[in-house]
Structure formats: C-alpha cells, structure tokens
Backbone as CSV, one residue per row, in Angstrom:
resi,resn,N_x,N_y,N_z,CA_x,CA_y,CA_z,C_x,C_y,C_z
1,UNK,-0.525,17.512,-2.011,-0.773,16.556,-3.096,-2.186,15.983,-2.973
2,UNK,-2.886,15.898,-4.077,-4.250,15.393,-4.068,-4.279,13.900,-3.789
3,UNK,-5.399,13.463,-3.229,-5.616,12.032,-3.057,-5.764,11.353,-4.416
4,UNK,-5.271,10.131,-4.485,-5.401,9.356,-5.717,-6.822,8.812,-5.827
5,UNK,-7.397,8.933,-7.021,-8.744,8.448,-7.286,-8.689,7.368,-8.354
6,UNK,-9.442,6.285,-8.132,-9.577,5.231,-9.139,-11.053,5.080,-9.487
7,UNK,-11.344,5.000,-10.768,-12.692,4.705,-11.258,-12.646,3.273,-11.770
8,UNK,-13.241,2.351,-11.010,-12.970,0.938,-11.289,-11.486,0.699,-11.042
9,UNK,-10.783,0.211,-12.046,-9.330,0.028,-11.935,-8.550,1.112,-12.680
10,UNK,-9.258,2.152,-13.141,-8.605,3.162,-13.973,-8.210,4.380,-13.146
11,UNK,-7.010,4.884,-13.384,-6.490,6.076,-12.726,-6.654,7.265,-13.680
12,UNK,-7.598,8.194,-13.417,-7.797,9.331,-14.339,-6.559,10.214,-14.498
13,UNK,-5.649,10.200,-13.515,-4.429,11.002,-13.633,-3.518,10.527,-14.761
14,UNK,-3.789,9.352,-15.309,-2.988,8.864,-16.438,-3.463,9.439,-17.769
15,UNK,-4.591,10.150,-17.772,-5.060,10.818,-19.000,-4.117,11.992,-19.281
16,UNK,-3.524,12.081,-20.454,-2.579,13.165,-20.759,-3.205,14.544,-20.555
17,UNK,-2.534,15.395,-19.770,-2.996,16.760,-19.556,-4.060,16.918,-18.491
18,UNK,-4.476,15.824,-17.828,-5.527,15.908,-16.807,-4.967,15.546,-15.446
19,UNK,-5.470,16.224,-14.406,-5.021,15.943,-13.043,-6.161,16.172,-12.065
20,UNK,-6.314,15.242,-11.114,-7.287,15.397,-10.031,-6.708,16.365,-9.004
21,UNK,-7.500,17.361,-8.586,-7.051,18.343,-7.596,-7.634,18.090,-6.204
22,UNK,-8.915,17.808,-6.142,-9.560,17.604,-4.847,-10.652,16.547,-4.960
23,UNK,-10.880,15.847,-3.842,-12.020,14.932,-3.708,-12.769,15.355,-2.463
24,UNK,-14.049,15.633,-2.607,-14.845,16.137,-1.490,-15.979,15.160,-1.167
25,UNK,-15.761,14.282,-0.174,-16.775,13.275,0.158,-17.637,13.651,1.358
26,UNK,-17.618,14.938,1.770,-18.191,15.297,3.060,-19.699,15.508,3.053
27,UNK,-20.322,15.588,1.899,-21.779,15.763,1.857,-22.459,14.464,2.289
28,UNK,-23.196,14.519,3.392,-23.838,13.315,3.919,-25.119,13.002,3.144
29,UNK,-25.512,11.732,3.121,-26.770,11.380,2.445,-27.972,11.917,3.208
30,UNK,-29.029,12.217,2.468,-30.275,12.609,3.117,-30.860,11.414,3.866
31,UNK,-31.561,11.713,4.938,-32.169,10.663,5.748,-33.683,10.744,5.623
32,UNK,-34.299,9.609,5.333,-35.755,9.531,5.258,-36.266,8.985,6.583
33,UNK,-37.111,9.742,7.244,-37.653,9.326,8.542,-39.156,9.154,8.400
34,UNK,-39.631,7.953,8.673,-41.058,7.660,8.664,-41.557,7.604,10.107
35,UNK,-42.567,8.397,10.390,-43.118,8.419,11.741,-44.629,8.568,11.664
36,UNK,-45.295,8.183,12.726,-46.744,8.344,12.817,-47.063,9.245,14.007
37,UNK,-48.084,10.059,13.832,-48.498,10.939,14.920,-49.166,10.120,16.021
38,UNK,-48.894,10.502,17.240,-49.511,9.825,18.374,-50.957,10.291,18.535
39,UNK,-51.803,9.349,18.866,-53.200,9.682,19.127,-53.353,10.152,20.568
40,UNK,-54.073,11.231,20.734,-54.385,11.762,22.071,-53.130,12.141,22.849
41,UNK,-52.054,12.462,22.122,-50.810,12.876,22.788,-49.978,13.679,21.802
42,UNK,-49.047,14.453,22.335,-48.156,15.219,21.484,-47.016,14.340,20.982
43,UNK,-46.499,14.700,19.818,-45.317,14.006,19.317,-45.620,12.948,18.276
44,UNK,-44.586,12.197,17.960,-44.656,11.158,16.936,-43.972,9.893,17.444
45,UNK,-44.234,8.801,16.749,-43.526,7.549,17.027,-42.756,7.149,15.777
46,UNK,-41.471,6.903,15.950,-40.609,6.534,14.828,-40.976,5.151,14.309
47,UNK,-41.175,5.055,12.982,-41.488,3.767,12.359,-40.246,3.188,11.687
48,UNK,-39.556,4.017,10.898,-38.361,3.542,10.192,-37.529,4.740,9.773
49,UNK,-36.249,4.503,9.555,-35.374,5.549,9.041,-34.355,4.915,8.093
50,UNK,-34.161,5.567,6.947,-33.258,5.051,5.920,-32.494,6.207,5.296
51,UNK,-31.337,5.879,4.722,-30.533,6.871,4.032,-30.771,6.782,2.526
52,UNK,-30.786,7.952,1.866,-30.841,8.003,0.408,-29.417,8.004,-0.146
53,UNK,-29.294,8.362,-1.425,-27.976,8.443,-2.049,-27.185,9.625,-1.474
54,UNK,-25.889,9.637,-1.759,-25.041,10.770,-1.388,-24.256,11.205,-2.618
55,UNK,-23.680,12.392,-2.564,-22.921,12.904,-3.697,-21.490,13.224,-3.276
56,UNK,-20.549,12.865,-4.141,-19.143,13.168,-3.952,-18.704,14.074,-5.096
57,UNK,-18.019,15.150,-4.762,-17.540,16.097,-5.763,-16.052,15.869,-6.007
58,UNK,-15.694,15.739,-7.278,-14.296,15.577,-7.685,-13.922,16.793,-8.529
59,UNK,-12.853,17.472,-8.139,-12.368,18.641,-8.879,-11.042,18.301,-9.549
60,UNK,-10.900,18.701,-10.796,-9.662,18.457,-11.521,-9.449,19.539,-12.566
61,UNK,-8.409,19.383,-13.357,-8.173,20.378,-14.417,-7.432,19.748,-15.589
62,UNK,-7.655,20.332,-16.753,-6.893,20.020,-17.962,-5.897,21.142,-18.216
63,UNK,-4.712,20.768,-18.672,-3.768,21.740,-19.213,-3.058,21.054,-20.371
64,UNK,-3.606,21.242,-21.558,-3.108,20.549,-22.744,-2.388,21.524,-23.663
65,UNK,-1.462,20.998,-24.445,-0.662,21.838,-25.317,-1.380,22.333,-26.553
66,UNK,-2.503,21.720,-26.897,-3.237,22.132,-28.094,-4.711,21.794,-27.918
67,UNK,-5.553,22.399,-28.733,-6.979,22.101,-28.687,-7.241,20.636,-28.982
68,UNK,-6.536,20.084,-29.957,-6.736,18.690,-30.317,-6.370,17.764,-29.157
69,UNK,-5.249,18.064,-28.469,-4.833,17.232,-27.336,-5.852,17.311,-26.203
70,UNK,-6.378,18.527,-25.954,-7.394,18.693,-24.914,-8.656,17.904,-25.249
71,UNK,-9.123,18.024,-26.480,-10.369,17.350,-26.840,-10.228,15.835,-26.796
72,UNK,-9.061,15.333,-27.168,-8.818,13.888,-27.073,-8.844,13.434,-25.610
73,UNK,-8.176,14.207,-24.744,-8.159,13.857,-23.324,-9.549,13.972,-22.711
74,UNK,-10.305,14.987,-23.123,-11.676,15.161,-22.623,-12.552,13.984,-23.026
75,UNK,-12.416,13.523,-24.269,-13.169,12.353,-24.718,-12.856,11.139,-23.856
76,UNK,-11.575,10.982,-23.503,-11.183,9.844,-22.669,-11.810,9.937,-21.284
77,UNK,-11.785,11.142,-20.691,-12.371,11.320,-19.359,-13.867,11.033,-19.374
78,UNK,-14.570,11.541,-20.362,-16.006,11.281,-20.456,-16.291,9.790,-20.634
79,UNK,-15.427,9.127,-21.399,-15.613,7.693,-21.597,-15.412,6.892,-20.330
80,UNK,-14.498,7.361,-19.455,-14.244,6.665,-18.183,-15.470,6.736,-17.281
81,UNK,-16.053,7.921,-17.170,-17.168,8.105,-16.234,-18.523,7.754,-16.840
82,UNK,-18.675,7.862,-18.139,-19.984,7.713,-18.754,-20.320,6.242,-19.001
83,UNK,-20.291,5.466,-17.937,-20.628,4.046,-18.030,-22.142,3.868,-17.941
84,UNK,-22.667,2.860,-18.607,-24.097,2.545,-18.533,-24.414,1.652,-17.338
85,UNK,-23.386,1.280,-16.591,-23.583,0.424,-15.420,-23.023,1.125,-14.184
86,UNK,-23.356,0.596,-13.031,-22.848,1.143,-11.772,-21.333,0.971,-11.718
87,UNK,-20.645,2.007,-11.251,-19.196,1.986,-11.144,-18.776,2.141,-9.688
88,UNK,-17.543,1.778,-9.390,-16.973,2.067,-8.084,-15.890,3.118,-8.238
89,UNK,-15.808,4.000,-7.253,-14.655,4.876,-7.150,-13.968,4.578,-5.827
90,UNK,-12.657,4.653,-5.821,-11.861,4.318,-4.643,-10.878,5.446,-4.386
91,UNK,-10.786,5.870,-3.139,-9.776,6.843,-2.739,-9.514,6.694,-1.249
92,UNK,-8.412,7.293,-0.797,-7.996,7.138,0.594,-8.807,8.040,1.515
93,UNK,-9.251,7.484,2.639,-9.873,8.238,3.719,-9.418,7.661,5.047
94,UNK,-8.998,8.518,5.952,-8.594,8.112,7.308,-7.542,7.007,7.291
95,UNK,-6.650,7.058,6.310,-5.519,6.142,6.301,-5.728,4.836,5.571
96,UNK,-6.897,4.618,4.976,-7.130,3.379,4.224,-8.015,3.682,3.031
97,UNK,-7.999,2.802,2.030,-8.798,2.998,0.823,-10.262,2.664,1.095
98,UNK,-11.149,3.560,0.650,-12.584,3.312,0.748,-13.197,3.301,-0.637
99,UNK,-14.256,2.497,-0.754,-14.923,2.275,-2.039,-16.352,2.812,-1.957
100,UNK,-16.753,3.535,-2.999,-18.123,4.027,-3.127,-18.700,3.505,-4.443
101,UNK,-19.973,3.188,-4.426,-20.625,2.601,-5.590,-21.707,3.539,-6.108
102,UNK,-21.725,3.762,-7.431,-22.755,4.618,-7.993,-22.477,4.965,-9.445
103,UNK,-22.897,6.152,-9.847,-22.737,6.619,-11.231,-22.394,8.105,-11.208
104,UNK,-21.720,8.565,-12.268,-21.488,10.010,-12.333,-22.780,10.676,-12.764
105,UNK,-23.101,11.795,-12.102,-24.370,12.477,-12.365,-24.192,13.670,-13.294
106,UNK,-23.087,14.394,-13.135,-22.896,15.586,-13.951,-21.403,15.896,-14.036
107,UNK,-21.010,16.560,-15.133,-19.637,16.996,-15.312,-19.661,18.357,-16.000
108,UNK,-18.958,19.323,-15.422,-18.938,20.664,-16.010,-17.500,21.091,-16.281
109,UNK,-17.344,22.009,-17.271,-16.021,22.466,-17.711,-16.012,23.993,-17.703
110,UNK,-15.009,24.576,-17.043,-14.875,26.029,-16.958,-13.513,26.420,-17.522
111,UNK,-13.525,27.165,-18.610,-12.285,27.497,-19.314,-11.663,28.773,-18.759
112,UNK,-10.345,28.744,-18.548,-9.600,29.882,-18.042,-8.719,30.464,-19.149
113,UNK,-8.294,31.728,-18.948,-7.522,32.425,-19.982,-6.143,31.812,-20.216
114,UNK,-5.579,31.148,-19.200,-4.219,30.618,-19.344,-4.164,29.249,-20.006
115,UNK,-5.283,28.828,-20.603,-5.313,27.532,-21.271,-5.739,26.385,-20.382
116,UNK,-6.045,26.697,-19.136,-6.490,25.664,-18.195,-8.010,25.520,-18.262
117,UNK,-8.486,24.294,-18.103,-9.923,24.016,-18.028,-10.207,23.329,-16.697
118,UNK,-11.024,23.950,-15.860,-11.395,23.396,-14.560,-12.562,22.425,-14.752
119,UNK,-12.440,21.235,-14.189,-13.456,20.186,-14.350,-14.083,19.884,-12.994
120,UNK,-15.398,19.872,-12.940,-16.131,19.491,-11.732,-16.982,18.265,-12.054
121,UNK,-16.765,17.205,-11.314,-17.492,15.948,-11.519,-18.337,15.672,-10.285
122,UNK,-19.627,15.460,-10.481,-20.528,15.082,-9.388,-20.810,13.588,-9.521
123,UNK,-20.423,12.832,-8.507,-20.602,11.378,-8.503,-21.726,11.045,-7.526
124,UNK,-22.740,10.381,-8.022,-23.912,10.031,-7.199,-23.767,8.600,-6.690
125,UNK,-23.621,8.461,-5.383,-23.427,7.141,-4.775,-24.784,6.521,-4.475
126,UNK,-25.109,5.457,-5.164,-26.381,4.783,-4.928,-26.372,4.027,-3.605
127,UNK,-25.183,3.602,-3.158,-25.006,3.086,-1.801,-24.482,4.256,-0.972
128,UNK,-25.204,4.702,0.056,-24.820,5.929,0.757,-23.581,5.804,1.637
129,UNK,-23.054,4.586,1.785,-21.949,4.377,2.709,-20.657,4.070,1.965
130,UNK,-19.552,4.612,2.488,-18.237,4.223,2.002,-17.801,2.935,2.663
131,UNK,-17.140,2.092,1.909,-16.757,0.761,2.398,-15.251,0.599,2.315
132,UNK,-14.636,0.244,3.423,-13.204,-0.021,3.420,-12.914,-1.180,2.479
133,UNK,-11.950,-0.983,1.568,-11.674,-1.991,0.538,-11.158,-3.285,1.148
134,UNK,-10.235,-3.185,2.084,-9.647,-4.385,2.686,-10.619,-4.993,3.692
135,UNK,-10.958,-6.275,3.564,-11.881,-6.893,4.516,-11.219,-7.117,5.876
136,UNK,-12.045,-7.186,6.896,-11.610,-7.453,8.269,-12.110,-8.828,8.691
137,UNK,-11.246,-9.609,9.306,-11.661,-10.918,9.817,-12.377,-10.742,11.151
138,UNK,-13.593,-11.221,11.216,-14.426,-11.114,12.417,-14.310,-12.368,13.283
139,UNK,-14.283,-13.532,12.631,-14.206,-14.813,13.350,-13.536,-15.820,12.429
140,UNK,-12.590,-16.580,12.964,-11.884,-17.581,12.151,-11.428,-18.711,13.066
141,UNK,-12.261,-19.757,13.162,-11.968,-20.883,14.056,-12.547,-22.177,13.486
142,UNK,-12.015,-23.284,13.951,-12.633,-24.586,13.733,-13.498,-24.852,14.955
143,UNK,-14.795,-25.032,14.732,-15.768,-25.106,15.819,-16.248,-26.550,15.969
144,UNK,-16.252,-27.048,17.207,-16.682,-28.425,17.469,-17.821,-28.500,18.483
145,UNK,-18.304,-27.350,18.932,-19.425,-27.317,19.870,-20.076,-25.946,19.788
146,UNK,-21.207,-25.798,20.440,-21.864,-24.496,20.447,-20.893,-23.441,20.969
147,UNK,-20.768,-22.341,20.229,-19.712,-21.369,20.507,-20.281,-19.967,20.593
148,UNK,-19.798,-19.220,21.579,-20.184,-17.823,21.759,-18.927,-16.976,21.936
149,UNK,-18.857,-15.864,21.219,-17.733,-14.943,21.344,-18.268,-13.504,21.378
150,UNK,-17.610,-12.658,22.158,-17.885,-11.221,22.138,-16.786,-10.567,21.314
151,UNK,-17.182,-9.899,20.219,-16.213,-9.396,19.241,-16.562,-7.956,18.888
152,UNK,-15.553,-7.081,18.878,-15.746,-5.693,18.459,-15.571,-5.569,16.950
153,UNK,-16.341,-4.664,16.352,-16.263,-4.423,14.911,-16.025,-2.940,14.660
154,UNK,-15.301,-2.633,13.574,-15.001,-1.253,13.224,-16.055,-0.645,12.313
155,UNK,-15.819,0.619,11.942,-16.776,1.348,11.136,-17.726,2.152,12.008
156,UNK,-18.455,3.104,11.409,-19.437,3.868,12.185,-20.868,3.644,11.718
157,UNK,-21.050,2.668,10.828,-22.374,2.194,10.424,-22.238,0.683,10.292
158,UNK,-23.337,-0.047,10.423,-23.260,-1.500,10.479,-22.578,-2.102,9.242
159,UNK,-21.762,-3.134,9.476,-21.135,-3.882,8.396,-21.942,-5.129,8.066
160,UNK,-21.816,-5.585,6.828,-22.581,-6.738,6.347,-21.623,-7.914,6.171
161,UNK,-21.656,-8.868,7.089,-20.647,-9.934,7.075,-20.860,-10.965,5.967
162,UNK,-19.753,-11.593,5.610,-19.771,-12.749,4.712,-19.282,-13.950,5.509
163,UNK,-20.091,-14.998,5.528,-19.787,-16.200,6.293,-19.472,-17.325,5.322
164,UNK,-18.322,-17.945,5.478,-17.979,-19.125,4.685,-17.615,-20.260,5.640
165,UNK,-18.041,-21.449,5.304,-17.820,-22.586,6.203,-17.668,-23.869,5.397
166,UNK,-16.943,-24.806,5.993,-16.826,-26.150,5.441,-17.085,-27.150,6.562
167,UNK,-17.959,-28.125,6.267,-18.252,-29.173,7.240,-17.123,-30.208,7.175
168,UNK,-16.269,-30.222,8.169,-15.149,-31.162,8.203,-15.570,-32.521,8.756
169,UNK,-16.561,-32.510,9.647,-17.037,-33.768,10.227,-18.424,-33.516,10.815
170,UNK,-19.274,-34.550,10.785,-20.599,-34.464,11.381,-21.101,-35.882,11.612
171,UNK,-21.974,-36.048,12.618,-22.477,-37.402,12.892,-23.173,-37.961,11.648
172,UNK,-23.134,-39.282,11.500,-23.580,-39.901,10.244,-25.054,-40.275,10.242
173,UNK,-25.805,-39.783,11.214,-27.238,-40.037,11.232,-27.882,-39.277,10.069
174,UNK,-28.630,-39.962,9.220,-29.257,-39.334,8.057,-30.492,-38.553,8.488
175,UNK,-30.232,-37.462,9.205,-31.325,-36.615,9.686,-30.942,-35.157,9.490
176,UNK,-31.941,-34.304,9.469,-31.675,-32.890,9.260,-31.004,-32.276,10.480
177,UNK,-30.049,-31.399,10.215,-29.379,-30.605,11.241,-29.482,-29.141,10.807
178,UNK,-29.360,-28.223,11.762,-29.504,-26.796,11.460,-28.195,-26.059,11.696
179,UNK,-27.684,-25.489,10.625,-26.531,-24.593,10.673,-27.059,-23.234,11.106
180,UNK,-26.708,-22.786,12.311,-27.314,-21.585,12.878,-26.243,-20.618,13.348
181,UNK,-26.374,-19.375,12.899,-25.461,-18.328,13.324,-26.291,-17.111,13.728
182,UNK,-25.868,-16.445,14.799,-26.568,-15.236,15.220,-25.555,-14.204,15.686
183,UNK,-25.914,-12.932,15.496,-25.096,-11.815,15.956,-26.019,-10.847,16.684
184,UNK,-25.627,-10.476,17.903,-26.439,-9.615,18.744,-25.688,-8.335,19.064
185,UNK,-26.384,-7.189,18.893,-25.897,-5.909,19.404,-26.966,-5.363,20.345
186,UNK,-26.619,-5.264,21.606,-27.599,-4.793,22.591,-28.776,-5.737,22.660
187,UNK,-29.966,-5.228,22.353,-31.174,-6.048,22.391,-31.559,-6.586,21.020
188,UNK,-30.778,-6.237,19.994,-31.105,-6.646,18.623,-30.340,-7.912,18.260
189,UNK,-31.043,-9.013,18.023,-30.436,-10.274,17.627,-30.921,-10.655,16.239
190,UNK,-29.959,-10.974,15.370,-30.279,-11.429,14.016,-29.730,-12.845,13.861
191,UNK,-30.629,-13.776,13.615,-30.264,-15.190,13.516,-30.588,-15.694,12.120
192,UNK,-29.675,-16.440,11.547,-29.886,-17.055,10.241,-29.627,-18.556,10.355
193,UNK,-30.526,-19.341,9.779,-30.432,-20.789,9.934,-30.688,-21.495,8.603
194,UNK,-29.942,-22.571,8.385,-30.114,-23.427,7.203,-30.308,-24.846,7.701
195,UNK,-31.456,-25.448,7.384,-31.778,-26.793,7.850,-31.777,-27.763,6.678
196,UNK,-31.006,-28.856,6.808,-30.908,-29.862,5.755,-30.127,-31.056,6.291
197,UNK,-29.994,-32.091,5.473,-29.103,-33.204,5.798,-27.707,-32.814,5.320
198,UNK,-26.783,-32.700,6.253,-25.434,-32.240,5.938,-24.484,-33.412,5.754
199,UNK,-23.495,-33.202,4.914,-22.471,-34.215,4.699,-21.082,-33.625,4.843
200,UNK,-20.099,-34.477,5.043,-18.714,-34.031,5.147,-18.299,-33.360,3.831
201,UNK,-17.583,-32.235,3.959,-17.092,-31.398,2.851,-18.160,-30.498,2.244
202,UNK,-19.369,-30.492,2.798,-20.346,-29.493,2.368,-19.802,-28.098,2.667
203,UNK,-20.075,-27.149,1.771,-19.633,-25.776,1.979,-20.842,-24.852,2.075
204,UNK,-20.666,-23.779,2.846,-21.726,-22.798,3.071,-21.159,-21.405,2.811
205,UNK,-21.942,-20.587,2.117,-21.611,-19.173,1.967,-22.857,-18.352,2.257
206,UNK,-22.737,-17.442,3.221,-23.801,-16.504,3.536,-23.255,-15.117,3.210
207,UNK,-23.818,-14.472,2.201,-23.355,-13.155,1.766,-24.435,-12.130,2.113
208,UNK,-24.239,-11.439,3.232,-25.257,-10.502,3.695,-25.395,-9.302,2.771
209,UNK,-24.306,-8.893,2.123,-24.373,-7.727,1.240,-25.190,-8.042,-0.007
210,UNK,-24.943,-9.191,-0.624,-25.683,-9.585,-1.824,-27.003,-10.275,-1.491
211,UNK,-27.196,-10.581,-0.209,-28.396,-11.259,0.272,-28.620,-12.583,-0.468
212,UNK,-27.613,-13.420,-0.365,-27.656,-14.743,-0.975,-27.075,-15.767,0.007
213,UNK,-27.621,-16.974,-0.027,-27.103,-18.093,0.759,-26.871,-19.258,-0.183
214,UNK,-25.662,-19.838,-0.124,-25.296,-20.941,-1.006,-24.815,-22.126,-0.173
215,UNK,-25.189,-23.317,-0.618,-24.616,-24.561,-0.104,-24.057,-25.320,-1.292
216,UNK,-22.775,-25.611,-1.222,-22.085,-26.302,-2.330,-22.270,-25.566,-3.658
217,UNK,-22.290,-24.235,-3.582,-22.366,-23.410,-4.792,-23.748,-23.154,-5.333
218,UNK,-24.776,-23.774,-4.758,-26.153,-23.579,-5.221,-26.943,-22.773,-4.198
219,UNK,-27.751,-21.836,-4.695,-28.528,-21.004,-3.797,-29.605,-21.844,-3.114
220,UNK,-29.775,-21.625,-1.797,-30.714,-22.435,-1.014,-31.611,-21.535,-0.181
221,UNK,-32.681,-22.136,0.313,-33.580,-21.431,1.214,-33.000,-21.408,2.620
222,UNK,-33.447,-20.445,3.395,-32.984,-20.300,4.775,-34.082,-19.612,5.564
223,UNK,-33.890,-19.500,6.860,-34.818,-18.748,7.697,-34.035,-17.723,8.504
224,UNK,-34.728,-16.653,8.919,-34.082,-15.666,9.772,-33.802,-14.358,9.072
225,UNK,-32.838,-13.612,9.614,-32.491,-12.277,9.129,-31.023,-12.218,8.741
226,UNK,-30.708,-11.265,7.870,-29.319,-11.086,7.484,-28.525,-10.523,8.656
227,UNK,-27.444,-11.175,9.050,-26.655,-10.666,10.177,-25.916,-9.387,9.801
228,UNK,-25.611,-8.584,10.817,-24.794,-7.402,10.607,-23.970,-7.144,11.868
229,UNK,-22.884,-6.387,11.727,-21.967,-6.161,12.844,-21.772,-4.666,13.048
230,UNK,-21.641,-4.268,14.306,-21.380,-2.873,14.647,-20.958,-2.804,16.113
231,UNK,-19.833,-2.175,16.358,-19.317,-1.967,17.714,-19.163,-3.318,18.418
232,UNK,-19.801,-3.498,19.585,-19.640,-4.738,20.353,-20.730,-5.731,19.963
233,UNK,-20.300,-6.943,19.554,-21.211,-7.957,19.048,-21.041,-9.260,19.819
234,UNK,-22.158,-9.932,20.083,-22.110,-11.292,20.614,-22.414,-12.246,19.472
235,UNK,-21.403,-13.042,19.114,-21.504,-13.957,17.976,-21.738,-15.373,18.504
236,UNK,-22.707,-16.070,17.929,-23.004,-17.445,18.336,-23.103,-18.335,17.099
237,UNK,-22.589,-19.564,17.263,-22.716,-20.559,16.185,-23.005,-21.920,16.796
238,UNK,-23.840,-22.689,16.083,-24.106,-24.067,16.503,-24.619,-24.877,15.319
239,UNK,-24.356,-26.178,15.358,-25.022,-27.132,14.469,-26.079,-27.832,15.313
240,UNK,-27.281,-27.272,15.260,-28.346,-27.718,16.150,-28.732,-29.165,15.834
241,UNK,-28.870,-29.972,16.880,-29.279,-31.384,16.826,-28.169,-32.322,16.352
242,UNK,-26.979,-31.810,16.084,-25.863,-32.685,15.720,-25.156,-33.145,16.993
243,UNK,-25.000,-34.488,17.144,-24.322,-35.014,18.326,-22.846,-34.627,18.319
244,UNK,-22.236,-34.690,17.156,-20.847,-34.258,16.991,-20.712,-33.542,15.657
245,UNK,-19.820,-32.563,15.626,-19.554,-31.870,14.359,-18.217,-31.146,14.449
246,UNK,-17.682,-30.835,13.282,-16.476,-30.017,13.180,-16.651,-29.123,11.954
247,UNK,-16.665,-27.814,12.182,-16.927,-26.853,11.119,-15.796,-25.822,11.086
248,UNK,-15.182,-25.678,9.921,-14.171,-24.638,9.704,-14.918,-23.370,9.289
249,UNK,-14.945,-22.373,10.176,-15.841,-21.234,10.022,-15.044,-19.935,9.930
250,UNK,-15.325,-19.139,8.887,-14.686,-17.854,8.683,-15.767,-16.797,8.456
251,UNK,-15.677,-15.704,9.221,-16.611,-14.578,9.058,-15.760,-13.317,8.819
252,UNK,-16.019,-12.642,7.707,-15.335,-11.380,7.396,-16.373,-10.299,7.113
253,UNK,-15.922,-9.054,7.159,-16.801,-7.933,6.791,-15.915,-6.789,6.342
254,UNK,-16.525,-5.834,5.657,-15.842,-4.598,5.279,-16.388,-3.467,6.138
255,UNK,-15.503,-2.772,6.825,-15.959,-1.634,7.624,-16.676,-0.630,6.732
256,UNK,-17.776,-0.069,7.232,-18.551,0.897,6.444,-18.681,2.200,7.234
257,UNK,-18.735,3.297,6.472,-18.724,4.623,7.088,-19.721,5.557,6.411
258,UNK,-20.330,6.432,7.202,-21.132,7.518,6.656,-20.209,8.544,6.008
C-alpha cells in the first residue's frame, strides 16, 4: 500500500479515479561548498557550505470511466498543485509524518492502452530538509536561578527551536535585566539575549525558524545568534542582573532530516 500524501490539508487520493502509487524522497539536495585556495600550499580552506533545494518525485495514476471524468479529475489535481504560493506536502517517513515545503515544478501524463494514465509529479522543496510534524519538547521548567542542562535532540540535521516564556516574578528594581539563553554543541555556542525593564506577566517568544523575537506580542530587538539543537546540547538560561526571578520556560523544536 502506498504512503498517504497530503498537499496542505488535501488528500489527492480523494480525487475520483486518481491514486498515489509511490513517493520518492531519496534525492538529496545539492551542496554548495565555498572554499579558498591556500597560498604557498596545496589544498583549500573551507569557508562555508550550504544546501540548495531538493526534489521529491510522486507517482500516481488515473483510471476513469470516461474521458469527461478523467479530464475533470485532472483539472482538480492540477488545481491542487498549481498554487501561486509555497505549499507543504506531508507523508510518513521512518514511522512519523514529515513535512516538506516548496512548490510543484513539473507534472507529466503518460497514457496507456488500458485506459490508465500514469502521472509523474516533481515537487521542488525550497527548504531542503524534511521536518517532523509533531514538535518535540526540549526544555519545560519553571526557572528561579541560573540553569544548565545537558539535553539530547533528535534528527540528523540541526533543529530550530522555539522558545516561549512568561515572567512569573522578578525583583521590582526599575532597572534593565537580560533574558539570556544559549545552546552549545561541542565548541559552537549560540547565545541570544534580550535586555529591557521586565515586568511580571511579560511574555517572550523566540522563533528561530521564522527569525523573529517578540515580547508581549510585539517584535523587539535582541543580540546574539539564533539557537539551534543537534545531538548532545548544553542548554543555559539566566535572567542576568536580576536578584530574584521566576520564569516559566518552554523550548520546543521539530526534528529535521536530510
């Protein structure tokens, strides 16, 4: 039985006379490697490396009772994929649903003598990584002092955490305090800090995927780098310069895969 595919919230298998046969997500994205030649020596020095888009192939078929029924179903299929905006497709991989973001690039139709039409859909993922749909909780505690935890994260490429927090209590001195969070993998430490006068019930959202930071629903300035998680992580949190504080802190992420 073929894996179930969803385009947004739509199931293409509900189109009369159409059925998904195979989903092939195994083509890896191309990798761009920037390097500089070494002076007075052999070899190169790596400057940066990034992934481009990837392509997923979806195979299906039509078997309709009449030409009119086939053409109606074909129109529906084209309408599902032919969006002017980025779409998500979702299907099962390794026991859980994964989400890919992009656009359909091409669709071809091959007619057979028995009335069957074979459909090949090429989906171009603008984000080269598949993302597990269900989020994973990375950290969930009420913090009252500087805190450090060693936490493992899933996926085989770095995940982009979302941090949400509520200030339950803080000293009443009308002075700036720094909400600071850092995540370290090996020698790589990424720290993000927000400095301001904080009050009880203030809320914080740090969305590493969308690259936005909000306090009480309004976007604010910050310093540092977007945190990310992969394998073994050392997580640290503190309200710098606060004599006392109580912060309800939740960090989640979606596992990501090549």
